Structures are given as structure tokens and as C-alpha cells.
VEXTORVO-548088 format. One record per residue (C-alpha): residue number from 1; chain; x, y, z. Coordinates in pm, 1 decimal. Layout:
<sites>
+-----+--------+----------+----------+----------+
: num : cadena :        x :        y :        z :
+-----+--------+----------+----------+----------+
: NUM :      A :        X :        Y :        Z :
...
+-----+--------+----------+----------+----------+
</sites>
This chain:
<sites>
+-----+--------+----------+----------+----------+
: num : cadena :        x :        y :        z :
+-----+--------+----------+----------+----------+
:   1 :      A :  -6098.8 :   2258.4 :  -6218.1 :
:   2 :      A :  -6138.2 :   2484.5 :  -5913.9 :
:   3 :      A :  -6329.4 :   2804.0 :  -5936.7 :
:   4 :      A :  -6130.9 :   3124.3 :  -5931.0 :
:   5 :      A :  -6287.1 :   3233.7 :  -5603.7 :
:   6 :      A :  -6270.9 :   2896.3 :  -5424.6 :
:   7 :      A :  -6033.2 :   2880.9 :  -5127.0 :
:   8 :      A :  -5747.0 :   2632.5 :  -5145.1 :
:   9 :      A :  -5734.0 :   2370.5 :  -4870.7 :
:  10 :      A :  -5491.1 :   2462.0 :  -4587.8 :
:  11 :      A :  -5158.2 :   2276.3 :  -4574.9 :
:  12 :      A :  -5102.5 :   2048.4 :  -4281.0 :
:  13 :      A :  -4812.8 :   2143.1 :  -4062.8 :
:  14 :      A :  -4608.1 :   1839.9 :  -3963.9 :
:  15 :      A :  -4319.5 :   2018.2 :  -3794.6 :
:  16 :      A :  -4457.5 :   1983.8 :  -3436.3 :
:  17 :      A :  -4514.6 :   1610.4 :  -3491.9 :
:  18 :      A :  -4158.7 :   1560.4 :  -3619.3 :
:  19 :      A :  -4014.5 :   1749.4 :  -3320.9 :
:  20 :      A :  -4215.9 :   1543.4 :  -3071.7 :
:  21 :      A :  -4110.2 :   1215.9 :  -3235.7 :
:  22 :      A :  -3742.5 :   1321.0 :  -3232.7 :
:  23 :      A :  -3758.0 :   1409.2 :  -2860.4 :
:  24 :      A :  -3925.7 :   1076.5 :  -2776.2 :
:  25 :      A :  -3660.6 :    885.0 :  -2974.9 :
:  26 :      A :  -3379.2 :   1066.0 :  -2789.9 :
:  27 :      A :  -3537.2 :    989.7 :  -2452.1 :
:  28 :      A :  -3572.8 :    620.2 :  -2538.2 :
:  29 :      A :  -3207.8 :    602.1 :  -2650.8 :
:  30 :      A :  -3084.4 :    782.8 :  -2338.4 :
:  31 :      A :  -3287.6 :    556.5 :  -2110.6 :
:  32 :      A :  -3163.5 :    243.0 :  -2285.4 :
:  33 :      A :  -2803.2 :    361.6 :  -2260.4 :
:  34 :      A :  -2841.0 :    435.9 :  -1889.5 :
:  35 :      A :  -2986.4 :     91.6 :  -1821.9 :
:  36 :      A :  -2704.9 :    -75.1 :  -2014.9 :
:  37 :      A :  -2436.1 :    115.2 :  -1822.3 :
:  38 :      A :  -2594.0 :     48.6 :  -1484.6 :
:  39 :      A :  -2652.8 :   -323.0 :  -1540.8 :
:  40 :      A :  -2432.6 :   -522.3 :  -1300.4 :
:  41 :      A :  -2411.5 :   -833.8 :  -1516.3 :
:  42 :      A :  -2199.0 :   -675.8 :  -1792.3 :
:  43 :      A :  -1924.5 :   -527.1 :  -1578.0 :
:  44 :      A :  -1565.1 :   -636.3 :  -1583.7 :
:  45 :      A :  -1450.1 :   -786.2 :  -1254.4 :
:  46 :      A :  -1275.0 :   -575.9 :   -993.4 :
:  47 :      A :   -974.2 :   -697.7 :   -803.0 :
:  48 :      A :   -824.5 :   -619.8 :   -463.6 :
:  49 :      A :   -492.9 :   -762.8 :   -360.3 :
:  50 :      A :   -271.5 :   -715.1 :    -55.6 :
:  51 :      A :     83.1 :   -599.1 :    -98.0 :
:  52 :      A :    378.3 :   -738.1 :     88.3 :
:  53 :      A :    542.9 :   -417.9 :    212.3 :
:  54 :      A :    431.9 :    -65.0 :    284.4 :
:  55 :      A :    581.3 :    187.3 :     41.7 :
:  56 :      A :    807.1 :    470.9 :    152.4 :
:  57 :      A :    709.3 :    837.0 :    166.3 :
:  58 :      A :    623.6 :    993.7 :   -168.0 :
:  59 :      A :    791.5 :   1297.9 :   -314.7 :
:  60 :      A :    497.7 :   1349.0 :   -552.9 :
:  61 :      A :    316.4 :   1672.7 :   -455.1 :
:  62 :      A :    -13.3 :   1541.0 :   -601.6 :
:  63 :      A :    -27.9 :   1252.1 :   -354.6 :
:  64 :      A :   -175.7 :   1354.3 :    -17.9 :
:  65 :      A :     12.9 :   1250.4 :    292.4 :
:  66 :      A :   -213.0 :   1142.0 :    580.5 :
:  67 :      A :   -177.5 :   1363.8 :    886.5 :
:  68 :      A :   -320.9 :   1257.5 :   1218.9 :
:  69 :      A :   -592.6 :   1003.2 :   1288.9 :
:  70 :      A :   -848.0 :    916.1 :   1025.0 :
:  71 :      A :  -1193.6 :   1061.2 :   1054.5 :
:  72 :      A :  -1501.7 :    849.6 :   1016.9 :
:  73 :      A :  -1691.0 :    967.3 :    712.2 :
:  74 :      A :  -2057.2 :    881.2 :    676.6 :
:  75 :      A :  -2134.5 :    643.1 :    390.8 :
:  76 :      A :  -2318.4 :    776.1 :     86.8 :
:  77 :      A :  -2676.4 :    674.4 :     21.5 :
:  78 :      A :  -2538.8 :    386.8 :   -184.7 :
:  79 :      A :  -2296.6 :    130.0 :    -44.8 :
:  80 :      A :  -2146.5 :     69.7 :   -390.8 :
:  81 :      A :  -1768.3 :    132.5 :   -392.6 :
:  82 :      A :  -1812.0 :    338.8 :   -712.2 :
:  83 :      A :  -1921.9 :    618.8 :   -478.3 :
:  84 :      A :  -1642.8 :    577.4 :   -218.5 :
:  85 :      A :  -1454.0 :    894.9 :   -130.1 :
:  86 :      A :  -1121.3 :    956.2 :     40.3 :
:  87 :      A :  -1163.6 :    910.0 :    416.6 :
:  88 :      A :  -1452.8 :    665.9 :    388.5 :
:  89 :      A :  -1418.4 :    297.1 :    461.8 :
:  90 :      A :  -1520.5 :    -12.5 :    270.9 :
:  91 :      A :  -1562.0 :   -370.3 :    385.8 :
:  92 :      A :  -1523.1 :   -698.6 :    204.1 :
:  93 :      A :  -1871.9 :   -849.2 :    176.5 :
:  94 :      A :  -1752.0 :  -1179.0 :     31.4 :
:  95 :      A :  -1657.0 :  -1278.1 :   -317.0 :
:  96 :      A :  -1836.9 :  -1302.2 :   -648.2 :
:  97 :      A :  -1674.0 :  -1521.8 :   -912.5 :
:  98 :      A :  -1354.0 :  -1524.5 :   -704.7 :
:  99 :      A :  -1339.0 :  -1143.1 :   -689.0 :
: 100 :      A :  -1398.2 :   -941.0 :   -370.1 :
: 101 :      A :  -1723.6 :   -747.5 :   -335.2 :
: 102 :      A :  -1668.7 :   -421.2 :   -146.5 :
: 103 :      A :  -1936.6 :   -211.7 :     22.8 :
: 104 :      A :  -1907.7 :    133.3 :    180.1 :
: 105 :      A :  -1934.0 :    100.3 :    558.3 :
: 106 :      A :  -1846.2 :    274.4 :    880.9 :
: 107 :      A :  -1477.8 :    270.1 :    975.7 :
: 108 :      A :  -1432.5 :    -15.5 :   1221.5 :
: 109 :      A :  -1185.6 :   -299.3 :   1257.1 :
: 110 :      A :  -1156.4 :   -528.8 :    953.7 :
: 111 :      A :  -1246.5 :   -248.9 :    711.7 :
: 112 :      A :  -1035.7 :    -63.5 :    457.2 :
: 113 :      A :   -994.8 :    314.6 :    464.8 :
: 114 :      A :   -981.8 :    488.3 :    124.9 :
: 115 :      A :   -652.8 :    681.2 :    118.0 :
: 116 :      A :   -665.3 :    787.5 :   -247.0 :
: 117 :      A :   -903.7 :    757.0 :   -540.7 :
: 118 :      A :   -793.1 :    768.8 :   -905.7 :
: 119 :      A :  -1079.6 :    825.5 :  -1149.7 :
: 120 :      A :  -1042.0 :    752.2 :  -1518.8 :
: 121 :      A :   -906.6 :    478.8 :  -1739.8 :
: 122 :      A :   -738.4 :    183.3 :  -1572.6 :
: 123 :      A :   -580.6 :   -113.6 :  -1743.0 :
: 124 :      A :   -603.8 :   -353.1 :  -1449.6 :
: 125 :      A :   -392.5 :   -493.3 :  -1170.9 :
: 126 :      A :    -52.4 :   -354.1 :  -1278.1 :
: 127 :      A :   -198.4 :     -7.7 :  -1330.9 :
: 128 :      A :   -371.9 :    -13.0 :   -989.6 :
: 129 :      A :    -54.0 :   -128.0 :   -818.0 :
: 130 :      A :    152.0 :    141.3 :   -991.7 :
: 131 :      A :    -93.2 :    417.1 :   -897.8 :
: 132 :      A :   -120.7 :    306.9 :   -534.7 :
: 133 :      A :    256.5 :    255.6 :   -510.0 :
: 134 :      A :    285.8 :    635.0 :   -479.5 :
: 135 :      A :     40.0 :    651.7 :   -187.6 :
: 136 :      A :    200.3 :    639.7 :    155.3 :
: 137 :      A :     59.0 :    376.7 :    392.4 :
: 138 :      A :   -161.5 :    181.9 :    152.6 :
: 139 :      A :   -195.9 :   -191.7 :    212.6 :
: 140 :      A :   -446.1 :   -294.6 :    -58.1 :
: 141 :      A :   -589.4 :   -168.9 :   -382.1 :
: 142 :      A :   -917.6 :   -214.7 :   -565.3 :
: 143 :      A :   -997.7 :   -130.1 :   -923.4 :
: 144 :      A :  -1312.2 :   -114.1 :  -1132.6 :
: 145 :      A :  -1269.7 :   -156.5 :  -1507.5 :
: 146 :      A :  -1579.1 :   -115.6 :  -1723.9 :
: 147 :      A :  -1636.0 :   -101.1 :  -2097.3 :
: 148 :      A :  -1688.2 :    274.7 :  -2059.2 :
: 149 :      A :  -1348.1 :    410.3 :  -1947.8 :
: 150 :      A :  -1496.4 :    720.4 :  -1784.3 :
: 151 :      A :  -1647.8 :    492.4 :  -1516.3 :
: 152 :      A :  -1313.4 :    326.0 :  -1429.6 :
: 153 :      A :  -1144.9 :    397.3 :  -1096.2 :
: 154 :      A :   -875.9 :    273.7 :   -857.8 :
: 155 :      A :   -901.0 :    287.2 :   -477.2 :
: 156 :      A :   -585.4 :    280.6 :   -265.6 :
: 157 :      A :   -681.4 :    126.8 :     69.4 :
: 158 :      A :   -535.8 :     90.9 :    416.4 :
: 159 :      A :   -650.0 :   -203.7 :    625.6 :
: 160 :      A :   -772.6 :   -101.2 :    971.8 :
+-----+--------+----------+----------+----------+
</sites>
């Protein structure tokens, strides 16, 4: 039995420890998710295919109509086509598993100029062809379909 005048032992505060552990757990989960999304081995294949005829002019006001000669845009720090912008060019660097591998490059002969980029969910070849069908002057298309739909995109290309 404690004496009436004896001090009681102080309580340990565990709140800072719990907060630190929660922050570390969130960082580990975020890092693991980023590595999973950036891993090249788990991506769905992309496809590029030529079309037989050039489409006619579009009446869709959202589709830009090229005016004048194309400008040569400098490639981004990465040559990955996920970072390709309208006006830049990509080149076919060979095939992987029967699918073309595109890289951002300078606009020279035997490259493809990006006429239009559609970001967001794509369902594949038919969707890419339908989207690019509204783009005047396109000759090829390329799509990227991943498990995470926010990373999907379609590029409408013009062979140079």
C-alpha cells in the first residue's frame, strides 16, 4: 500500500510513437505502390497500326487542325512515350513481344509526329482507332493500356 504522500509514477505517453509508426507505414505503402506502377514487366502491351486512308476534315471543335509546318519540339528528359506531347516526335525502336516500342526523338524522316493525345481510359485498338479517326492527317495510332486506367493514353500519329 502506497503512502499518502508518495508520488505516483508518471504515465508513459505513447502517442508520439504511434504517430511515427503510422507515418512510416504510409511511406512504405506509398513507395511499394509507386514501384508496382512503374514496373515495366506488368504493363499491358501497346499497339500501333497503320491505317489505309487519311480521314477527312473534322467538324469537331475539340480536335485541333494542324496549320502550317510542324515545329520540332525538344524531347522530355525521358524518351518514354508516356511523356510524349503534341508536336513532339516518336520513333519505332523495334518490337517487344510483337508490339512496337516507341521512344521520343527529334523530328526527322522515319519518325511519327504526335498530332493529338487522349489521356484517360482506353479499351484498346478499336477505341484508339475511333479516337484518332477524328484527327485530321493521322496515319498511325499508339495506345497504352495499364491496369490503372488513369495512366492510359492514345497517341494519334502522322508518319514523316
